Backbone as numpy.savetxt, mean C-alpha at the origin, in Angstrom:
# Nx Ny Nz CAx CAy CAz Cx Cy Cz
-35.24 -23.44 5.76 -34.50 -22.42 6.48 -33.60 -21.62 5.57
-33.16 -22.22 4.51 -32.31 -21.47 3.61 -30.83 -21.70 3.86
-30.09 -21.13 3.02 -28.63 -21.26 3.07 -28.04 -20.25 4.04
-27.02 -20.66 4.75 -26.35 -19.74 5.68 -25.60 -18.68 4.87
-25.81 -17.43 5.22 -25.18 -16.32 4.50 -23.99 -15.82 5.30
-22.87 -15.75 4.65 -21.67 -15.23 5.30 -21.60 -13.72 5.09
-21.28 -13.02 6.16 -21.18 -11.57 6.12 -19.95 -11.15 5.34
-20.12 -10.26 4.39 -19.03 -9.70 3.58 -18.29 -10.76 2.80
-18.97 -11.78 2.30 -18.32 -12.87 1.56 -17.67 -12.38 0.28
-18.33 -11.48 -0.45 -17.77 -10.97 -1.70 -16.47 -10.20 -1.44
-16.46 -9.39 -0.39 -15.26 -8.64 -0.03 -14.11 -9.57 0.34
-14.41 -10.58 1.14 -13.36 -11.52 1.58 -12.80 -12.29 0.39
-13.65 -12.74 -0.52 -13.14 -13.48 -1.68 -12.33 -12.57 -2.60
-12.74 -11.30 -2.71 -11.97 -10.36 -3.53 -10.59 -10.09 -2.92
-10.55 -9.88 -1.61 -9.27 -9.63 -0.93 -8.36 -10.85 -1.06
-8.91 -12.04 -0.90 -8.11 -13.26 -1.05 -7.56 -13.40 -2.46
-8.38 -13.06 -3.45 -7.95 -13.15 -4.84 -6.79 -12.20 -5.13
-6.87 -10.99 -4.62 -5.81 -10.00 -4.85 -4.57 -10.35 -4.03
-4.76 -10.85 -2.81 -3.63 -11.16 -1.93 -2.72 -12.23 -2.51
-3.27 -13.15 -3.26 -2.48 -14.23 -3.85 -1.51 -13.69 -4.90
-1.81 -12.54 -5.48 -1.03 -12.01 -6.60 0.05 -11.02 -6.20
0.29 -10.81 -4.92 1.29 -9.83 -4.50 2.68 -10.46 -4.40
3.70 -9.63 -4.38 5.07 -10.11 -4.23 5.25 -10.78 -2.86
4.66 -10.20 -1.84 4.75 -10.78 -0.50 4.21 -12.20 -0.50
3.09 -12.42 -1.15 2.49 -13.75 -1.21 3.40 -14.72 -1.96
4.04 -14.25 -3.04 4.95 -15.10 -3.78 6.15 -15.49 -2.93
6.72 -14.54 -2.20 7.86 -14.84 -1.32 7.44 -15.82 -0.23
6.26 -15.64 0.32 5.74 -16.55 1.35 5.59 -17.96 0.80
5.02 -18.09 -0.39 4.82 -19.40 -1.01 6.17 -20.07 -1.32
7.12 -19.30 -1.83 8.43 -19.87 -2.13 9.13 -20.34 -0.86
8.98 -19.60 0.22 9.60 -19.98 1.49 9.02 -21.29 2.00
7.70 -21.45 1.89 7.08 -22.70 2.34 7.43 -23.87 1.43
7.42 -23.65 0.11 7.65 -24.76 -0.82 9.11 -25.19 -0.87
10.01 -24.25 -0.98 11.43 -24.60 -1.15 12.11 -25.04 0.13
11.76 -24.41 1.24 12.47 -24.69 2.49 11.65 -25.49 3.49
10.39 -25.72 3.20 9.54 -26.51 4.08 9.32 -25.88 5.44
9.28 -24.57 5.49 9.10 -23.88 6.76 7.63 -23.92 7.18
7.40 -23.87 8.48 6.03 -23.80 9.00 5.43 -22.45 8.63
4.11 -22.35 8.77 3.42 -21.12 8.35 3.92 -19.89 9.10
4.05 -19.98 10.42 4.52 -18.82 11.21 5.94 -18.42 10.84
6.81 -19.41 10.69 8.20 -19.12 10.30 8.26 -18.54 8.90
7.46 -19.10 8.00 7.46 -18.62 6.62 6.97 -17.17 6.55
5.98 -16.80 7.38 5.50 -15.42 7.39 6.57 -14.46 7.90
7.31 -14.87 8.92 8.38 -14.01 9.43 9.49 -13.84 8.41
9.87 -14.93 7.77 10.92 -14.88 6.75 10.46 -14.04 5.55
9.21 -14.23 5.13 8.69 -13.49 3.98 8.61 -11.99 4.29
8.22 -11.65 5.49 8.15 -10.23 5.87 9.53 -9.58 5.83
10.52 -10.27 6.37 11.88 -9.72 6.35 12.45 -9.67 4.94
12.17 -10.69 4.14 12.64 -10.71 2.76 11.98 -9.59 1.95
10.69 -9.38 2.17 9.98 -8.31 1.46 10.55 -6.95 1.83
10.82 -6.73 3.12 11.42 -5.46 3.54 12.82 -5.29 2.95
13.58 -6.37 2.90 14.91 -6.31 2.29 14.82 -5.94 0.82
13.89 -6.57 0.12 13.71 -6.28 -1.30 13.29 -4.83 -1.54
12.36 -4.35 -0.75 11.79 -3.03 -1.02 12.58 -1.87 -0.45
13.37 -2.11 0.59 14.03 -0.97 1.24 15.53 -0.89 0.99
16.17 -1.99 0.67 17.62 -1.93 0.53 18.12 -2.29 -0.86
17.52 -3.28 -1.50 18.05 -3.73 -2.78 17.60 -2.90 -3.97
16.42 -2.35 -3.90 15.93 -1.51 -4.99 15.52 -0.16 -4.43
15.52 0.86 -5.28 15.13 2.19 -4.82 13.66 2.24 -4.45
12.85 1.54 -5.20 11.42 1.49 -4.89 10.86 0.16 -5.36
9.84 -0.32 -4.67 9.24 -1.59 -5.01 8.18 -1.39 -6.09
7.58 -2.48 -6.51 6.54 -2.37 -7.53 5.28 -1.70 -6.99
5.15 -1.62 -5.68 4.00 -0.97 -5.07 4.20 0.53 -4.92
5.39 1.01 -5.19 5.70 2.42 -4.96 5.81 3.18 -6.27
5.58 4.49 -6.18 5.67 5.36 -7.34 6.51 6.59 -6.99
7.08 7.21 -8.02 7.72 8.52 -7.87 6.66 9.56 -8.18
6.47 10.50 -7.26 5.40 11.47 -7.43 5.94 12.87 -7.15
5.61 13.84 -8.01 6.06 15.22 -7.77 5.20 15.92 -6.72
5.68 15.98 -5.51 4.96 16.62 -4.40 5.45 18.05 -4.24
4.77 18.78 -3.38 5.14 20.18 -3.11 6.35 20.19 -2.19
7.38 20.90 -2.59 8.62 20.94 -1.81 8.41 21.71 -0.52
8.88 21.14 0.58 8.79 21.79 1.88 7.57 21.31 2.67
7.75 21.32 3.98 6.68 20.84 4.86 5.72 21.95 5.28
6.07 23.19 5.02 5.28 24.31 5.53 4.52 25.03 4.41
4.22 24.35 3.35 3.53 24.97 2.21 2.03 24.73 2.29
1.38 25.32 3.28 -0.05 25.10 3.46 -0.84 26.39 3.25
-0.28 27.31 2.48 -0.99 28.55 2.22 -2.11 28.29 1.21
-3.04 29.21 1.16 -4.13 29.07 0.21 -3.74 29.70 -1.13
-2.65 29.21 -1.67 -2.21 29.64 -3.00 -2.42 28.49 -3.96
-2.30 28.77 -5.21 -2.40 27.69 -6.19 -1.16 26.81 -6.08
-1.37 25.53 -5.98 -0.24 24.61 -5.79 0.59 24.44 -7.08
0.05 24.87 -8.21 0.80 24.75 -9.46 2.04 25.64 -9.47
1.99 26.75 -8.73 3.10 27.71 -8.73 4.18 27.38 -7.71
3.95 26.41 -6.86 4.93 26.06 -5.82 5.98 25.11 -6.36
7.21 25.18 -5.83 8.27 24.28 -6.30 7.94 22.82 -5.98
8.38 21.92 -6.84 8.09 20.48 -6.70 9.34 19.70 -6.31
9.09 18.55 -5.72 10.15 17.63 -5.32 9.61 16.22 -5.53
10.40 15.35 -6.15 9.95 13.97 -6.35 10.12 13.18 -5.06
9.04 12.50 -4.67 9.05 11.65 -3.48 8.57 10.25 -3.87
8.98 9.27 -3.09 8.54 7.90 -3.29 7.34 7.66 -2.39
6.21 7.32 -3.01 4.97 7.07 -2.27 4.50 5.64 -2.49
3.77 5.11 -1.53 3.21 3.77 -1.63 1.69 3.89 -1.60
1.05 4.05 -2.78 -0.40 4.18 -2.78 -1.12 2.88 -2.43
-0.48 1.74 -2.62 -1.09 0.46 -2.31 -0.03 -0.48 -1.74
-0.35 -1.14 -0.64 0.57 -2.06 0.00 -0.16 -3.36 0.32
0.59 -4.44 0.46 -0.07 -5.72 0.78 -0.71 -5.69 2.17
-0.25 -4.81 3.04 -0.87 -4.66 4.36 -2.29 -4.10 4.26
-2.57 -3.36 3.19 -3.90 -2.79 3.01 -4.96 -3.87 2.86
-4.58 -5.01 2.34 -5.56 -6.08 2.17 -6.10 -6.56 3.51
-5.22 -6.68 4.50 -5.67 -7.11 5.83 -6.54 -6.05 6.49
-6.17 -4.79 6.32 -6.98 -3.71 6.89 -8.36 -3.71 6.25
-8.41 -3.88 4.94 -9.68 -3.91 4.23 -10.54 -5.08 4.69
-9.94 -6.23 4.85 -10.69 -7.40 5.26 -11.22 -7.25 6.69
-10.40 -6.78 7.60 -10.77 -6.74 9.01 -11.67 -5.56 9.36
-11.39 -4.38 8.81 -12.06 -3.17 9.29 -12.91 -2.46 8.25
-12.81 -2.84 6.99 -13.66 -2.26 5.96 -13.00 -1.15 5.15
-13.80 -0.60 4.25 -13.31 0.38 3.29 -12.89 1.70 3.93
-13.67 2.19 4.87 -13.35 3.48 5.50 -12.00 3.44 6.21
-11.74 2.36 6.95 -10.46 2.22 7.64 -9.32 2.10 6.63
-9.56 1.40 5.52 -8.55 1.27 4.48 -8.20 2.64 3.90
-9.21 3.43 3.59 -8.96 4.76 3.02 -8.21 5.66 4.00
-8.59 5.61 5.26 -7.88 6.41 6.27 -6.43 5.98 6.43
-6.19 4.67 6.43 -4.82 4.17 6.57 -3.96 4.58 5.38
-4.52 4.54 4.19 -3.77 4.92 2.99 -3.46 6.42 3.00
-4.44 7.24 3.38 -4.21 8.69 3.46 -3.10 9.00 4.46
-3.17 8.39 5.61 -2.16 8.62 6.64 -0.78 8.19 6.17
-0.68 7.03 5.51 0.62 6.55 5.03 1.20 7.50 3.98
0.37 7.98 3.06 0.86 8.90 2.02 1.36 10.21 2.62
0.61 10.75 3.57 1.02 12.01 4.21 2.32 11.83 4.97
2.44 10.72 5.72 3.68 10.46 6.48 4.87 10.25 5.58
4.70 9.51 4.48 5.82 9.27 3.57 6.31 10.57 2.95
5.40 11.42 2.53 5.80 12.70 1.94 6.47 13.58 2.99
5.94 13.60 4.20 6.50 14.43 5.27 7.91 13.98 5.63
8.13 12.65 5.70 9.48 12.14 6.02 10.50 12.51 4.95
10.05 12.74 3.72 10.95 13.10 2.64 11.00 14.61 2.41
10.42 15.38 3.34 10.52 16.83 3.27 9.58 17.47 2.28
8.42 16.87 2.07 7.46 17.43 1.13 6.06 17.36 1.73
5.13 18.00 1.04 3.73 17.93 1.47 2.86 17.68 0.24
1.66 17.17 0.50 0.73 16.83 -0.57 -0.53 17.68 -0.44
-1.02 18.18 -1.57 -2.28 18.92 -1.55 -3.44 17.93 -1.54
-4.64 18.43 -1.34 -5.82 17.57 -1.33 -6.01 16.89 -2.68
-5.75 17.60 -3.76 -5.88 17.01 -5.10 -4.87 15.88 -5.31
-3.67 16.06 -4.80 -2.65 15.02 -4.92 -3.04 13.78 -4.13
-3.62 13.98 -2.95 -4.06 12.85 -2.14 -5.18 12.08 -2.82
-6.13 12.80 -3.41 -7.22 12.15 -4.12 -6.69 11.35 -5.29
-5.76 11.93 -6.03 -5.17 11.25 -7.18 -4.50 9.94 -6.77
-3.84 9.92 -5.63 -3.11 8.73 -5.19 -3.96 7.72 -4.43
-5.11 8.12 -3.94 -5.93 7.16 -3.20 -7.04 6.56 -4.05
-7.23 7.04 -5.24 -8.29 6.49 -6.08 -7.85 5.26 -6.85
-6.59 4.87 -6.72 -6.17 3.64 -7.40 -6.00 2.54 -6.36
-6.18 1.32 -6.80 -6.09 0.19 -5.89 -5.39 -0.98 -6.53
-5.55 -2.12 -5.95 -4.86 -3.31 -6.44 -5.37 -3.70 -7.84
-6.65 -3.54 -8.09 -7.17 -3.90 -9.41 -6.68 -2.93 -10.46
-6.67 -1.63 -10.16 -6.26 -0.66 -11.16 -4.76 -0.74 -11.44
-3.99 -1.30 -10.50 -2.56 -1.48 -10.72 -2.24 -2.81 -11.36
-3.27 -3.61 -11.67 -3.14 -4.93 -12.28 -2.24 -5.84 -11.48
-2.49 -5.88 -10.17 -1.71 -6.76 -9.29 -2.20 -8.17 -9.47
């Protein structure tokens, strides 16, 4: 009869390999090892600790970058974007949440979620991103960032 084949086994093993190397995973492991918390409690504590680390204690986390976006939210004219004024924004091209999206829903959903997150982050900071800027920020992943 042959060996049972698991669907998307290579993808799942790759996601698991990358997930172990994130800061969130390290905080989760430390919470379980040092304090002996149950898995559910450790996940809640790790999520709050990760948010504290990335949003209040440091200006940007290791998953975030400073990127020169187009200043203003209404700069959607068909002009060359090189001539428009720039503004530095903090973007998150890769997040530990992306691993779960990739595992559960696949590559297309991951790409859409990343595009949406980048556009929303730039918009909240009063800037906009051109198509070339979006491509530049979505072509990198956990492996290219050496996570």
